[in-house]
Backbone as numpy.savetxt, mean C-alpha at the origin, in Angstrom:
# Nx Ny Nz CAx CAy CAz Cx Cy Cz
-12.84 -11.79 -3.56 -13.68 -10.62 -3.56 -12.79 -9.39 -3.56
-13.18 -8.41 -4.30 -12.40 -7.19 -4.40 -12.63 -6.28 -3.21
-11.60 -5.53 -2.88 -11.70 -4.51 -1.85 -12.51 -3.33 -2.36
-12.70 -2.32 -1.53 -13.58 -1.21 -1.88 -13.17 -0.45 -3.13
-11.90 -0.38 -3.44 -11.46 0.40 -4.59 -11.08 -0.48 -5.77
-11.40 -1.74 -5.69 -11.02 -2.66 -6.76 -12.01 -2.56 -7.90
-11.52 -2.71 -9.08 -12.38 -2.68 -10.25 -12.02 -3.85 -11.15
-12.99 -4.37 -11.83 -12.75 -5.50 -12.73 -12.28 -5.00 -14.09
-12.18 -3.68 -14.28 -11.76 -3.14 -15.56 -10.31 -3.49 -15.86
-10.03 -3.64 -17.12 -8.68 -3.92 -17.56 -7.82 -2.66 -17.49
-6.55 -2.82 -17.20 -5.66 -1.66 -17.19 -5.37 -1.19 -18.61
-5.82 -1.91 -19.61 -5.64 -1.51 -21.01 -6.86 -0.73 -21.51
-7.82 -0.49 -20.66 -9.02 0.25 -21.06 -8.68 1.73 -21.19
-9.16 2.35 -22.26 -8.94 3.77 -22.45 -9.69 4.55 -21.38
-9.06 5.56 -20.87 -9.66 6.43 -19.88 -10.06 7.75 -20.51
-10.67 8.59 -19.70 -11.10 9.91 -20.17 -10.60 10.97 -19.20
-10.11 12.06 -19.76 -9.57 13.14 -18.94 -10.60 13.62 -17.92
-11.84 13.73 -18.32 -12.89 14.24 -17.42 -13.04 13.41 -16.16
-12.66 12.14 -16.21 -12.77 11.26 -15.04 -11.80 11.64 -13.92
-10.71 12.33 -14.26 -9.75 12.70 -13.22 -9.31 14.16 -13.31
-10.06 14.97 -14.05 -9.71 16.38 -14.23 -9.63 17.11 -12.89
-10.48 16.73 -11.94 -10.45 17.40 -10.63 -9.13 17.17 -9.91
-8.44 16.07 -10.21 -7.11 15.84 -9.63 -6.04 16.59 -10.42
-6.13 16.51 -11.74 -5.12 17.14 -12.59 -5.06 18.64 -12.36
-6.19 19.26 -12.14 -6.22 20.69 -11.91 -5.54 21.11 -10.62
-5.39 20.20 -9.69 -4.75 20.49 -8.40 -3.23 20.34 -8.46
-2.71 19.72 -9.51 -1.27 19.51 -9.62 -0.59 20.81 -10.04
0.30 21.28 -9.22 0.96 22.55 -9.49 2.47 22.36 -9.40
3.13 22.40 -10.54 4.58 22.33 -10.59 5.07 23.58 -11.30
6.02 24.29 -10.72 6.44 25.57 -11.29 7.12 25.45 -12.65
7.60 24.28 -13.00 8.38 24.12 -14.22 7.62 23.48 -15.38
6.33 23.13 -15.16 5.56 22.50 -16.23 4.07 22.71 -15.99
3.33 22.87 -17.06 1.87 22.98 -16.98 1.31 21.56 -17.06
1.09 20.96 -15.90 0.68 19.55 -15.82 -0.64 19.34 -16.55
-1.59 20.22 -16.32 -2.91 20.06 -16.94 -2.80 20.08 -18.47
-2.01 21.02 -19.02 -1.82 21.08 -20.47 -1.13 19.83 -20.99
-0.16 19.33 -20.25 0.54 18.12 -20.66 -0.43 16.94 -20.74
-1.28 16.81 -19.74 -2.23 15.69 -19.75 -3.24 15.86 -20.88
-3.74 17.07 -21.06 -4.72 17.31 -22.14 -4.11 17.03 -23.52
-2.81 17.22 -23.67 -2.14 16.99 -24.95 -1.85 15.51 -25.20
-2.04 14.70 -24.19 -1.77 13.27 -24.32 -2.83 12.63 -25.22
-2.38 11.92 -26.24 -3.30 11.36 -27.23 -4.18 10.25 -26.65
-3.57 9.34 -25.91 -4.33 8.24 -25.32 -4.07 8.19 -23.82
-5.13 8.04 -23.05 -5.05 7.91 -21.60 -5.61 6.54 -21.24
-4.85 5.80 -20.47 -5.30 4.48 -20.05 -5.60 4.48 -18.56
-6.61 3.72 -18.19 -6.92 3.54 -16.78 -5.88 2.63 -16.14
-5.53 2.92 -14.94 -4.64 2.06 -14.16 -5.28 1.91 -12.78
-6.23 0.99 -12.69 -6.97 0.87 -11.42 -6.09 0.33 -10.30
-6.16 1.00 -9.16 -5.49 0.51 -7.97 -6.40 -0.56 -7.37
-5.84 -1.69 -7.06 -6.66 -2.81 -6.62 -5.99 -3.55 -5.47
-6.80 -3.92 -4.52 -6.34 -4.82 -3.48 -7.42 -5.87 -3.29
-7.21 -6.74 -2.38 -8.19 -7.78 -2.09 -8.45 -7.80 -0.59
-9.68 -8.12 -0.23 -9.97 -8.28 1.19 -9.12 -9.43 1.73
-8.67 -9.32 2.98 -7.87 -10.42 3.54 -8.62 -11.75 3.49
-7.88 -12.80 3.18 -8.46 -14.14 3.12 -8.66 -14.70 4.53
-9.61 -15.60 4.69 -9.82 -16.20 6.01 -8.73 -17.22 6.35
-8.07 -17.77 5.36 -6.98 -18.74 5.60 -6.07 -18.77 4.38
-4.84 -19.24 4.59 -3.88 -19.38 3.50 -3.48 -20.83 3.26
-3.68 -21.67 4.24 -3.09 -23.01 4.21 -4.17 -24.08 4.14
-3.94 -25.06 3.26 -4.75 -26.28 3.17 -3.77 -27.43 3.10
-3.81 -28.28 4.09 -2.89 -29.42 4.10 -1.46 -28.97 4.08
-0.72 -29.42 3.06 0.71 -29.09 2.96 0.98 -27.97 1.95
-0.06 -27.23 1.60 0.07 -26.13 0.63 -0.33 -24.83 1.30
0.46 -23.79 1.07 0.14 -22.48 1.63 0.40 -21.40 0.59
-0.11 -20.24 0.85 0.08 -19.08 -0.02 1.10 -18.14 0.61
1.72 -17.33 -0.23 2.59 -16.27 0.28 2.60 -15.15 -0.75
3.12 -13.99 -0.34 3.21 -12.85 -1.25 1.83 -12.39 -1.70
1.77 -11.86 -2.92 0.51 -11.34 -3.44 -0.59 -12.38 -3.52
-0.24 -13.64 -3.67 -1.26 -14.69 -3.69 -2.00 -14.76 -2.36
-1.32 -14.44 -1.28 -1.92 -14.48 0.05 -2.53 -13.15 0.44
-1.93 -12.06 0.01 -2.35 -10.75 0.51 -2.04 -9.63 -0.47
-2.76 -9.59 -1.59 -2.51 -8.49 -2.52 -3.00 -7.20 -1.87
-2.21 -6.15 -2.03 -2.54 -4.87 -1.40 -2.12 -3.74 -2.31
-2.64 -2.56 -2.01 -2.26 -1.39 -2.78 -0.74 -1.23 -2.76
-0.18 -0.73 -3.85 1.27 -0.52 -3.88 1.65 0.74 -3.11
1.54 0.64 -1.81 1.82 1.75 -0.89 2.89 1.30 0.08
3.83 2.15 0.36 4.81 1.85 1.40 5.77 0.73 1.07
6.04 0.47 -0.19 7.01 -0.56 -0.60 6.62 -1.96 -0.15
5.37 -2.32 -0.29 4.92 -3.58 0.26 4.79 -4.74 -0.71
4.94 -4.54 -1.99 4.82 -5.67 -2.91 5.79 -6.78 -2.58
7.03 -6.55 -2.88 8.05 -7.58 -2.66 8.40 -7.73 -1.18
8.35 -6.63 -0.43 8.81 -6.71 0.96 7.97 -7.66 1.79
6.66 -7.67 1.59 5.84 -8.58 2.38 6.06 -10.03 1.96
6.31 -10.26 0.68 6.64 -11.61 0.23 7.96 -12.08 0.85
8.91 -11.17 0.95 10.20 -11.52 1.57 10.00 -11.84 3.05
9.19 -11.03 3.74 8.91 -11.31 5.15 8.17 -12.64 5.31
7.25 -12.93 4.38 6.57 -14.23 4.40 7.60 -15.36 4.28
8.47 -15.24 3.28 9.46 -16.29 3.02 10.40 -16.48 4.21
10.83 -15.38 4.79 11.72 -15.47 5.95 11.03 -16.18 7.11
9.81 -15.77 7.40 9.05 -16.39 8.48 8.86 -17.88 8.23
8.41 -18.21 7.03 8.14 -19.61 6.70 9.42 -20.45 6.75
10.52 -19.92 6.23 11.79 -20.66 6.24 12.25 -20.94 7.67
12.16 -19.91 8.53 12.57 -20.10 9.92 11.71 -21.16 10.61
10.41 -21.12 10.34 9.50 -22.08 10.98 9.73 -23.50 10.44
9.92 -23.62 9.13 10.15 -24.94 8.54 11.47 -25.55 9.02
12.43 -24.70 9.35 13.72 -25.19 9.83 13.66 -25.66 11.29
12.60 -25.28 11.99 12.58 -25.55 13.43 11.44 -26.46 13.90
10.54 -26.85 13.00 9.41 -27.69 13.43 8.85 -28.49 12.27
8.00 -29.45 12.54 7.39 -30.23 11.46 6.59 -29.34 10.51
6.50 -29.76 9.25 5.88 -28.94 8.20 4.48 -28.47 8.57
3.61 -29.36 9.03 2.23 -28.97 9.35 2.20 -27.90 10.44
3.02 -28.07 11.46 3.09 -27.08 12.54 3.66 -25.76 12.03
4.67 -25.84 11.17 5.29 -24.63 10.62 4.29 -23.85 9.78
3.53 -24.55 8.95 2.54 -23.88 8.11 1.46 -23.21 8.95
1.03 -23.89 9.98 0.00 -23.31 10.87 0.54 -22.08 11.60
1.77 -22.14 12.07 2.36 -21.02 12.78 2.60 -19.83 11.83
3.01 -20.14 10.62 3.22 -19.11 9.60 1.91 -18.35 9.34
0.87 -19.09 9.09 -0.43 -18.46 8.84 -0.92 -17.68 10.05
-0.77 -18.25 11.23 -1.24 -17.60 12.46 -0.50 -16.28 12.71
0.75 -16.19 12.30 1.51 -14.96 12.52 1.39 -13.96 11.40
1.51 -14.42 10.19 1.58 -13.50 9.05 0.21 -13.05 8.56
-0.81 -13.89 8.62 -2.12 -13.48 8.09 -2.67 -12.25 8.83
-2.72 -12.22 10.15 -3.23 -11.01 10.81 -2.33 -9.78 10.58
-1.03 -10.01 10.48 -0.11 -8.89 10.25 -0.35 -8.25 8.89
-0.52 -9.07 7.86 -0.74 -8.52 6.53 -2.16 -7.98 6.38
-3.13 -8.56 7.06 -4.50 -8.03 7.02 -4.52 -6.61 7.61
-3.78 -6.39 8.67 -3.69 -5.05 9.26 -3.04 -4.07 8.29
-2.07 -4.53 7.55 -1.39 -3.69 6.57 -2.32 -3.33 5.41
-3.12 -4.29 4.94 -4.10 -4.01 3.89 -5.03 -2.90 4.36
-5.50 -3.00 5.60 -6.40 -1.98 6.14 -5.72 -0.62 6.23
-4.48 -0.60 6.68 -3.74 0.65 6.79 -3.51 1.28 5.42
-3.18 0.47 4.43 -2.95 0.99 3.09 -4.22 1.57 2.48
-5.37 1.05 2.86 -6.63 1.58 2.35 -6.91 2.98 2.89
-6.27 3.35 3.97 -6.46 4.70 4.52 -5.23 5.57 4.29
-4.35 5.16 3.41 -3.22 5.99 3.03 -1.85 5.51 3.46
-1.79 4.55 4.36 -0.49 4.05 4.78 0.43 5.17 5.22
1.71 5.08 4.88 2.65 6.10 5.31 2.43 7.45 4.61
1.70 7.43 3.50 1.42 8.66 2.78 0.38 9.53 3.47
-0.13 9.08 4.63 -1.07 9.91 5.39 -0.44 11.24 5.76
0.87 11.30 5.82 1.56 12.56 6.10 1.21 13.59 5.01
1.18 13.15 3.77 0.85 14.04 2.66 -0.57 14.58 2.82
-1.50 13.71 3.18 -2.88 14.15 3.39 -2.97 15.16 4.54
-2.23 14.92 5.58 -2.21 15.83 6.74 -1.71 17.21 6.33
-0.65 17.26 5.57 -0.09 18.53 5.11 -1.08 19.23 4.18
-1.67 18.49 3.25 -2.63 19.08 2.31 -3.84 19.65 3.05
-4.28 18.96 4.08 -5.43 19.42 4.87 -5.09 20.71 5.63
-3.92 20.76 6.20 -3.53 21.92 7.03 -3.06 23.12 6.21
-2.54 22.88 5.03 -1.99 23.97 4.23 -2.45 23.87 2.78
-3.76 24.02 2.54 -4.26 23.85 1.17 -3.71 24.88 0.18
-3.26 26.01 0.67 -2.71 27.04 -0.21 -1.20 26.96 -0.34
-0.60 25.93 0.25 0.85 25.77 0.18 1.52 26.24 1.45
2.83 26.15 1.48 3.58 26.50 2.66 5.03 26.76 2.28
5.72 27.45 3.16 7.14 27.73 2.95 8.01 26.67 3.61
7.65 26.32 4.85 8.45 25.36 5.61 7.54 24.25 6.13
7.93 23.03 5.88 7.15 21.89 6.34 6.93 21.94 7.85
7.93 22.36 8.58 7.85 22.41 10.05 6.76 23.37 10.54
6.34 24.32 9.69 5.27 25.23 10.06 3.90 24.57 9.92
3.84 23.45 9.23 2.57 22.77 8.96 2.40 21.52 9.81
3.45 20.76 9.94 3.38 19.50 10.68 4.67 19.35 11.49
4.50 18.95 12.73 5.66 18.79 13.62 6.44 17.53 13.23
7.75 17.57 13.38 8.56 16.37 13.08 8.09 15.14 13.87
7.59 15.35 15.08 7.11 14.22 15.89 5.89 13.57 15.26
5.05 14.38 14.59 3.87 13.82 13.92 4.28 12.97 12.73
5.24 13.47 11.97 5.74 12.70 10.83 6.36 11.40 11.31
7.16 11.50 12.36 7.81 10.30 12.90 6.78 9.31 13.41
5.72 9.78 14.04 4.69 8.87 14.55 4.04 8.09 13.41
3.73 8.77 12.31 3.11 8.09 11.17 4.10 7.12 10.53
5.30 7.59 10.23 6.25 6.74 9.51 6.76 5.59 10.37
7.06 5.85 11.63 7.54 4.78 12.50 6.42 3.80 12.83
5.21 4.31 13.00 4.08 3.42 13.25 3.85 2.48 12.07
3.96 3.03 10.87 3.79 2.21 9.68 4.94 1.21 9.54
6.15 1.66 9.81 7.30 0.76 9.72 7.15 -0.42 10.66
6.64 -0.15 11.84 6.40 -1.24 12.81 5.32 -2.17 12.29
4.21 -1.61 11.83 3.10 -2.42 11.32 3.55 -3.29 10.14
4.35 -2.72 9.26 4.78 -3.42 8.05 5.93 -4.39 8.29
6.51 -4.36 9.49 7.63 -5.25 9.77 8.96 -4.70 9.30
9.03 -3.38 9.08 10.25 -2.76 8.61 11.07 -2.15 9.74
10.47 -2.01 10.90 11.17 -1.35 12.01 12.40 -2.15 12.42
13.46 -1.45 12.69 14.69 -2.11 13.15 14.50 -2.47 14.60
14.74 -3.73 14.91 14.59 -4.18 16.29 15.79 -3.72 17.11
15.51 -3.29 18.35 16.59 -2.82 19.22 17.50 -3.97 19.60
């Protein structure tokens, strides 16, 4: 089953400027007219962002899922390959230390809730929530980031996400 923003449309489907004009008009770069560049583009293709609701289980007998097969998620916070690597590391360590059936059960019990939490976090912006916070507080722009958001707030979002995603360096 698809998540809330998932679409069955093909990424090869032609798109229309009017479908995202409200976003293009907000892009402001001093060195290029983004809106004119997009309007001059001959063909626009849709690229739907898609994730999947967390699965209730990954393992049946001696077969288990890992990576995107187990937990496809929005490409936010460098999670495509990194979560597959964390899956593989966890599974390898467990398989090296216990019988296969026990290792597979422990792998699923540990990694499934962790990745389900990450899918949920990514649906609300993941580490990019900092960008939303700045845009909300300074819609007309700003001179210094520190005038809009405190470094502690940025650290709380980024470090919280790093911990959730399994990227935090252990002490």
